mmCIF file of the N, C-alpha and C atoms, coordinates in Angstrom:
data_MODEL
# 
_entry.id   MODEL 
# 
loop_
_atom_site.group_PDB 
_atom_site.id 
_atom_site.type_symbol 
_atom_site.label_atom_id 
_atom_site.label_alt_id 
_atom_site.label_comp_id 
_atom_site.label_asym_id 
_atom_site.label_entity_id 
_atom_site.label_seq_id 
_atom_site.pdbx_PDB_ins_code 
_atom_site.Cartn_x 
_atom_site.Cartn_y 
_atom_site.Cartn_z 
_atom_site.occupancy 
_atom_site.B_iso_or_equiv 
_atom_site.pdbx_formal_charge 
_atom_site.auth_seq_id 
_atom_site.auth_comp_id 
_atom_site.auth_asym_id 
_atom_site.auth_atom_id 
_atom_site.pdbx_PDB_model_num 
ATOM 1   N N  . MET A 1 1  ? 8.226  -11.733 5.709  1.00 0.00 ? 1  MET A N  1 
ATOM 2   C CA . MET A 1 1  ? 7.500  -10.539 5.270  1.00 0.00 ? 1  MET A CA 1 
ATOM 3   C C  . MET A 1 1  ? 7.965  -10.016 3.980  1.00 0.00 ? 1  MET A C  1 
ATOM 4   N N  . GLN A 1 2  ? 7.048  -9.750  3.007  1.00 0.00 ? 2  GLN A N  1 
ATOM 5   C CA . GLN A 1 2  ? 7.455  -9.237  1.753  1.00 0.00 ? 2  GLN A CA 1 
ATOM 6   C C  . GLN A 1 2  ? 7.662  -7.833  1.849  1.00 0.00 ? 2  GLN A C  1 
ATOM 7   N N  . ASP A 1 3  ? 8.376  -7.232  0.870  1.00 0.00 ? 3  ASP A N  1 
ATOM 8   C CA . ASP A 1 3  ? 8.448  -5.710  0.859  1.00 0.00 ? 3  ASP A CA 1 
ATOM 9   C C  . ASP A 1 3  ? 7.161  -5.314  0.059  1.00 0.00 ? 3  ASP A C  1 
ATOM 10  N N  . TYR A 1 4  ? 6.930  -4.028  0.499  1.00 0.00 ? 4  TYR A N  1 
ATOM 11  C CA . TYR A 1 4  ? 5.753  -3.421  -0.362 1.00 0.00 ? 4  TYR A CA 1 
ATOM 12  C C  . TYR A 1 4  ? 6.340  -1.791  -0.800 1.00 0.00 ? 4  TYR A C  1 
ATOM 13  N N  . ARG A 1 5  ? 5.887  -1.494  -1.904 1.00 0.00 ? 5  ARG A N  1 
ATOM 14  C CA . ARG A 1 5  ? 6.344  -0.281  -2.390 1.00 0.00 ? 5  ARG A CA 1 
ATOM 15  C C  . ARG A 1 5  ? 4.999  0.657   -2.515 1.00 0.00 ? 5  ARG A C  1 
ATOM 16  N N  . ILE A 1 6  ? 5.162  1.949   -1.950 1.00 0.00 ? 6  ILE A N  1 
ATOM 17  C CA . ILE A 1 6  ? 4.089  2.929   -1.856 1.00 0.00 ? 6  ILE A CA 1 
ATOM 18  C C  . ILE A 1 6  ? 4.406  3.984   -2.980 1.00 0.00 ? 6  ILE A C  1 
ATOM 19  N N  . VAL A 1 7  ? 3.332  4.290   -3.898 1.00 0.00 ? 7  VAL A N  1 
ATOM 20  C CA . VAL A 1 7  ? 3.486  5.138   -4.922 1.00 0.00 ? 7  VAL A CA 1 
ATOM 21  C C  . VAL A 1 7  ? 2.456  6.089   -4.816 1.00 0.00 ? 7  VAL A C  1 
ATOM 22  N N  . ASN A 1 8  ? 2.841  7.409   -5.006 1.00 0.00 ? 8  ASN A N  1 
ATOM 23  C CA . ASN A 1 8  ? 1.917  8.603   -5.086 1.00 0.00 ? 8  ASN A CA 1 
ATOM 24  C C  . ASN A 1 8  ? 1.645  8.876   -6.564 1.00 0.00 ? 8  ASN A C  1 
ATOM 25  N N  . ARG A 1 9  ? 0.456  8.673   -6.951 1.00 0.00 ? 9  ARG A N  1 
ATOM 26  C CA . ARG A 1 9  ? -0.049 8.937   -8.244 1.00 0.00 ? 9  ARG A CA 1 
ATOM 27  C C  . ARG A 1 9  ? -1.036 10.115  -8.337 1.00 0.00 ? 9  ARG A C  1 
ATOM 28  N N  . ARG A 1 10 ? -0.431 11.269  -8.326 1.00 0.00 ? 10 ARG A N  1 
ATOM 29  C CA . ARG A 1 10 ? -1.287 12.543  -8.521 1.00 0.00 ? 10 ARG A CA 1 
ATOM 30  C C  . ARG A 1 10 ? -1.983 12.867  -7.262 1.00 0.00 ? 10 ARG A C  1 
ATOM 31  N N  . GLY A 1 11 ? -1.253 12.441  -6.128 1.00 0.00 ? 11 GLY A N  1 
ATOM 32  C CA . GLY A 1 11 ? -1.965 12.709  -4.827 1.00 0.00 ? 11 GLY A CA 1 
ATOM 33  C C  . GLY A 1 11 ? -2.815 11.524  -4.291 1.00 0.00 ? 11 GLY A C  1 
ATOM 34  N N  . HIS A 1 12 ? -2.831 10.408  -4.960 1.00 0.00 ? 12 HIS A N  1 
ATOM 35  C CA . HIS A 1 12 ? -3.578 9.206   -4.643 1.00 0.00 ? 12 HIS A CA 1 
ATOM 36  C C  . HIS A 1 12 ? -2.451 8.060   -4.276 1.00 0.00 ? 12 HIS A C  1 
ATOM 37  N N  . ILE A 1 13 ? -2.760 7.329   -3.370 1.00 0.00 ? 13 ILE A N  1 
ATOM 38  C CA . ILE A 1 13 ? -1.565 6.318   -2.927 1.00 0.00 ? 13 ILE A CA 1 
ATOM 39  C C  . ILE A 1 13 ? -1.998 5.102   -3.342 1.00 0.00 ? 13 ILE A C  1 
ATOM 40  N N  . GLU A 1 14 ? -0.985 4.216   -4.037 1.00 0.00 ? 14 GLU A N  1 
ATOM 41  C CA . GLU A 1 14 ? -1.229 3.005   -4.398 1.00 0.00 ? 14 GLU A CA 1 
ATOM 42  C C  . GLU A 1 14 ? -0.022 1.981   -3.741 1.00 0.00 ? 14 GLU A C  1 
ATOM 43  N N  . VAL A 1 15 ? -0.238 0.956   -3.358 1.00 0.00 ? 15 VAL A N  1 
ATOM 44  C CA . VAL A 1 15 ? 0.515  -0.024  -2.692 1.00 0.00 ? 15 VAL A CA 1 
ATOM 45  C C  . VAL A 1 15 ? 0.681  -1.205  -3.504 1.00 0.00 ? 15 VAL A C  1 
ATOM 46  N N  . TYR A 1 16 ? 2.004  -1.535  -3.919 1.00 0.00 ? 16 TYR A N  1 
ATOM 47  C CA . TYR A 1 16 ? 2.338  -2.701  -4.770 1.00 0.00 ? 16 TYR A CA 1 
ATOM 48  C C  . TYR A 1 16 ? 3.194  -3.657  -3.929 1.00 0.00 ? 16 TYR A C  1 
ATOM 49  N N  . ASP A 1 17 ? 3.082  -5.031  -4.146 1.00 0.00 ? 17 ASP A N  1 
ATOM 50  C CA . ASP A 1 17 ? 4.113  -6.052  -3.523 1.00 0.00 ? 17 ASP A CA 1 
ATOM 51  C C  . ASP A 1 17 ? 5.377  -5.947  -4.241 1.00 0.00 ? 17 ASP A C  1 
ATOM 52  N N  . SER A 1 18 ? 6.084  -6.872  -3.760 1.00 0.00 ? 18 SER A N  1 
ATOM 53  C CA . SER A 1 18 ? 7.503  -6.882  -4.352 1.00 0.00 ? 18 SER A CA 1 
ATOM 54  C C  . SER A 1 18 ? 7.570  -7.436  -5.748 1.00 0.00 ? 18 SER A C  1 
ATOM 55  N N  . TRP A 1 19 ? 6.546  -7.989  -6.163 1.00 0.00 ? 19 TRP A N  1 
ATOM 56  C CA . TRP A 1 19 ? 6.406  -8.571  -7.483 1.00 0.00 ? 19 TRP A CA 1 
ATOM 57  C C  . TRP A 1 19 ? 5.722  -7.588  -8.537 1.00 0.00 ? 19 TRP A C  1 
ATOM 58  N N  . GLY A 1 20 ? 5.476  -6.455  -7.901 1.00 0.00 ? 20 GLY A N  1 
ATOM 59  C CA . GLY A 1 20 ? 4.770  -5.363  -8.762 1.00 0.00 ? 20 GLY A CA 1 
ATOM 60  C C  . GLY A 1 20 ? 3.194  -5.470  -8.771 1.00 0.00 ? 20 GLY A C  1 
ATOM 61  N N  . GLN A 1 21 ? 2.670  -6.362  -8.074 1.00 0.00 ? 21 GLN A N  1 
ATOM 62  C CA . GLN A 1 21 ? 1.130  -6.455  -8.146 1.00 0.00 ? 21 GLN A CA 1 
ATOM 63  C C  . GLN A 1 21 ? 0.571  -5.466  -7.265 1.00 0.00 ? 21 GLN A C  1 
ATOM 64  N N  . PHE A 1 22 ? -0.576 -5.063  -7.739 1.00 0.00 ? 22 PHE A N  1 
ATOM 65  C CA . PHE A 1 22 ? -1.201 -3.973  -7.092 1.00 0.00 ? 22 PHE A CA 1 
ATOM 66  C C  . PHE A 1 22 ? -2.010 -4.530  -5.789 1.00 0.00 ? 22 PHE A C  1 
ATOM 67  N N  . VAL A 1 23 ? -1.857 -4.032  -4.645 1.00 0.00 ? 23 VAL A N  1 
ATOM 68  C CA . VAL A 1 23 ? -2.235 -4.557  -3.427 1.00 0.00 ? 23 VAL A CA 1 
ATOM 69  C C  . VAL A 1 23 ? -3.450 -3.724  -2.796 1.00 0.00 ? 23 VAL A C  1 
ATOM 70  N N  . LEU A 1 24 ? -3.325 -2.416  -2.754 1.00 0.00 ? 24 LEU A N  1 
ATOM 71  C CA . LEU A 1 24 ? -4.517 -1.620  -2.249 1.00 0.00 ? 24 LEU A CA 1 
ATOM 72  C C  . LEU A 1 24 ? -4.295 -0.133  -2.753 1.00 0.00 ? 24 LEU A C  1 
ATOM 73  N N  . SER A 1 25 ? -5.319 0.732   -2.485 1.00 0.00 ? 25 SER A N  1 
ATOM 74  C CA . SER A 1 25 ? -5.120 2.111   -2.703 1.00 0.00 ? 25 SER A CA 1 
ATOM 75  C C  . SER A 1 25 ? -5.661 2.889   -1.583 1.00 0.00 ? 25 SER A C  1 
ATOM 76  N N  . ALA A 1 26 ? -5.332 4.108   -1.408 1.00 0.00 ? 26 ALA A N  1 
ATOM 77  C CA . ALA A 1 26 ? -5.633 4.843   -0.171 1.00 0.00 ? 26 ALA A CA 1 
ATOM 78  C C  . ALA A 1 26 ? -5.680 6.425   -0.635 1.00 0.00 ? 26 ALA A C  1 
ATOM 79  N N  . ASP A 1 27 ? -6.398 7.203   0.268  1.00 0.00 ? 27 ASP A N  1 
ATOM 80  C CA . ASP A 1 27 ? -6.387 8.604   -0.087 1.00 0.00 ? 27 ASP A CA 1 
ATOM 81  C C  . ASP A 1 27 ? -4.991 9.333   0.294  1.00 0.00 ? 27 ASP A C  1 
ATOM 82  N N  . ASN A 1 28 ? -4.192 8.677   1.416  1.00 0.00 ? 28 ASN A N  1 
ATOM 83  C CA . ASN A 1 28 ? -3.027 9.335   1.832  1.00 0.00 ? 28 ASN A CA 1 
ATOM 84  C C  . ASN A 1 28 ? -2.001 8.172   2.373  1.00 0.00 ? 28 ASN A C  1 
ATOM 85  N N  . GLU A 1 29 ? -0.834 8.460   2.414  1.00 0.00 ? 29 GLU A N  1 
ATOM 86  C CA . GLU A 1 29 ? 0.206  7.438   2.855  1.00 0.00 ? 29 GLU A CA 1 
ATOM 87  C C  . GLU A 1 29 ? -0.165 6.828   4.249  1.00 0.00 ? 29 GLU A C  1 
ATOM 88  N N  . SER A 1 30 ? -0.502 7.693   5.216  1.00 0.00 ? 30 SER A N  1 
ATOM 89  C CA . SER A 1 30 ? -0.972 7.281   6.478  1.00 0.00 ? 30 SER A CA 1 
ATOM 90  C C  . SER A 1 30 ? -1.981 6.203   6.544  1.00 0.00 ? 30 SER A C  1 
ATOM 91  N N  . GLU A 1 31 ? -2.976 6.424   5.723  1.00 0.00 ? 31 GLU A N  1 
ATOM 92  C CA . GLU A 1 31 ? -4.214 5.462   5.489  1.00 0.00 ? 31 GLU A CA 1 
ATOM 93  C C  . GLU A 1 31 ? -3.744 4.312   4.943  1.00 0.00 ? 31 GLU A C  1 
ATOM 94  N N  . ALA A 1 32 ? -2.701 4.368   3.899  1.00 0.00 ? 32 ALA A N  1 
ATOM 95  C CA . ALA A 1 32 ? -2.378 3.180   3.127  1.00 0.00 ? 32 ALA A CA 1 
ATOM 96  C C  . ALA A 1 32 ? -1.450 2.261   4.172  1.00 0.00 ? 32 ALA A C  1 
ATOM 97  N N  . LEU A 1 33 ? -0.597 2.904   5.116  1.00 0.00 ? 33 LEU A N  1 
ATOM 98  C CA . LEU A 1 33 ? 0.175  2.139   6.038  1.00 0.00 ? 33 LEU A CA 1 
ATOM 99  C C  . LEU A 1 33 ? -0.798 1.436   7.041  1.00 0.00 ? 33 LEU A C  1 
ATOM 100 N N  . CYS A 1 34 ? -1.935 2.044   7.445  1.00 0.00 ? 34 CYS A N  1 
ATOM 101 C CA . CYS A 1 34 ? -2.704 1.350   8.229  1.00 0.00 ? 34 CYS A CA 1 
ATOM 102 C C  . CYS A 1 34 ? -3.549 0.387   7.765  1.00 0.00 ? 34 CYS A C  1 
ATOM 103 N N  . GLU A 1 35 ? -4.003 0.444   6.510  1.00 0.00 ? 35 GLU A N  1 
ATOM 104 C CA . GLU A 1 35 ? -4.688 -0.475  5.810  1.00 0.00 ? 35 GLU A CA 1 
ATOM 105 C C  . GLU A 1 35 ? -3.719 -1.917  5.573  1.00 0.00 ? 35 GLU A C  1 
ATOM 106 N N  . LEU A 1 36 ? -2.532 -1.527  5.148  1.00 0.00 ? 36 LEU A N  1 
ATOM 107 C CA . LEU A 1 36 ? -1.533 -2.593  4.958  1.00 0.00 ? 36 LEU A CA 1 
ATOM 108 C C  . LEU A 1 36 ? -1.365 -3.338  6.294  1.00 0.00 ? 36 LEU A C  1 
ATOM 109 N N  . GLU A 1 37 ? -1.147 -2.589  7.357  1.00 0.00 ? 37 GLU A N  1 
ATOM 110 C CA . GLU A 1 37 ? -0.739 -3.169  8.661  1.00 0.00 ? 37 GLU A CA 1 
ATOM 111 C C  . GLU A 1 37 ? -2.070 -4.183  9.043  1.00 0.00 ? 37 GLU A C  1 
ATOM 112 N N  . ASP A 1 38 ? -3.207 -3.669  8.960  1.00 0.00 ? 38 ASP A N  1 
ATOM 113 C CA . ASP A 1 38 ? -4.553 -4.444  9.091  1.00 0.00 ? 38 ASP A CA 1 
ATOM 114 C C  . ASP A 1 38 ? -4.507 -5.676  8.259  1.00 0.00 ? 38 ASP A C  1 
ATOM 115 N N  . MET A 1 39 ? -4.127 -5.564  6.858  1.00 0.00 ? 39 MET A N  1 
ATOM 116 C CA . MET A 1 39 ? -4.087 -6.589  5.950  1.00 0.00 ? 39 MET A CA 1 
ATOM 117 C C  . MET A 1 39 ? -3.273 -7.800  6.463  1.00 0.00 ? 39 MET A C  1 
ATOM 118 N N  . LEU A 1 40 ? -1.933 -7.276  6.964  1.00 0.00 ? 40 LEU A N  1 
ATOM 119 C CA . LEU A 1 40 ? -0.962 -8.230  7.312  1.00 0.00 ? 40 LEU A CA 1 
ATOM 120 C C  . LEU A 1 40 ? -1.286 -8.956  8.637  1.00 0.00 ? 40 LEU A C  1 
ATOM 121 N N  . GLU A 1 41 ? -2.097 -8.210  9.363  1.00 0.00 ? 41 GLU A N  1 
ATOM 122 C CA . GLU A 1 41 ? -2.435 -8.990  10.650 1.00 0.00 ? 41 GLU A CA 1 
ATOM 123 C C  . GLU A 1 41 ? -3.403 -10.101 10.436 1.00 0.00 ? 41 GLU A C  1 
ATOM 124 N N  . ASP A 1 42 ? -4.224 -10.187 9.482  1.00 0.00 ? 42 ASP A N  1 
ATOM 125 C CA . ASP A 1 42 ? -5.088 -11.254 9.273  1.00 0.00 ? 42 ASP A CA 1 
ATOM 126 C C  . ASP A 1 42 ? -4.591 -12.546 8.920  1.00 0.00 ? 42 ASP A C  1 
# 
């Protein structure tokens, strides 16, 4: 499994993979973690 970086940009969450590529965005960190988990299950 690769590492992911969660970045808070002015109250909006962005998730990047270990290569720095954008993966997803969310309204909060909890939502980002749920979306990331769902994405990894597929």
